[in-house]
N, C-alpha and C positions, 0 to 999 in steps of 0.2 A: 697844869693839872690843879683843879680846884681843891681836891681832896690833900694834896701835898702843900698848897698854900696855907691848908688850915691845920697842917700836920696830923690828919687823920686818915684811917684806912675807909675803904668803899662800904664797910660794915657799920660805920659810926651812925649812932640815933640821932634823932632830931634835936635830943637835948645835949648830945655830945657836939654837934655842929654849933649849937647856940654857945655853950661854954667855950668852945676854942675861939669863936669869933669874938666874945667879950673880952677874952684875956689878951688876944692879939690885938685888937682894936686900941686898947689901952695903951699897947707897947709901940703901935706904928702909927698913932693919931698925928697929923701933921701940926695940930696946936700944941703938942708936947715936945716939937723941935724947936730948939733955941737958935740954931746958927741958919741963917738966911739961906744959903748956898745947899742946905740939907733938906730944905723946903719940898723942892720938886720930887726929890725921891721918895721923901714921906707921904707925899701926895699920891706918887704912883703907886706906892706900896698899899696905902689906904684903900685906894679905888680897887686894886686886884682884890684885897680881901674882901671889901663889900661885895664885889661882883661875885666871888665864890660863896659868901654867904646867901646872898640873894638867891642864886641858883638852887644850892644845895638845901636850903631851908623850905623851899617849895616844892611840894611832893611831885607835881606836874613837872616844873623845870628839871628837877632831880632825875626823874625818870628818863626824861628826853636826854639830859646830860649823860647819862650812865648807858643809853643805847648808843651813845657815840654821835648824836645830832650835835652839829653846831649851829647856835641859833643866839639870836639877840633879843632879850625880852620875850615878846609873844611873835617874833616874827622868824620863820624858817624858809628859806629858798623864796622870798617874797611872798609867803602866805601868812595869815592870822592863823595860829596854831593854838589859840585858848580853847579849852575843852568845850566841844559843843558849838564852836564857831570856826571850823575849819575850811573856810573860802577865801578865795583868792584876795588879796589885799594890796596888789601891785597898784 
């Protein structure tokens, strides 16, 4: 759950999302890890955090996420779902 990753509720504002991301990014950034064996976990945590921010900070992606659609980037079920560009992209 992207909201849980950022420690926010669904009612969070765009500003809340940005502030939470900035705070957490400083904590989990892989460059801050000193032990080599912890780097992989830090990279994964940062990737999840970045994915959550990328989705929730974009109004169109957030709307689709909130509606329960699972998609990556601009593709959903093989279709290009950018606003005004809903054609088959397979």
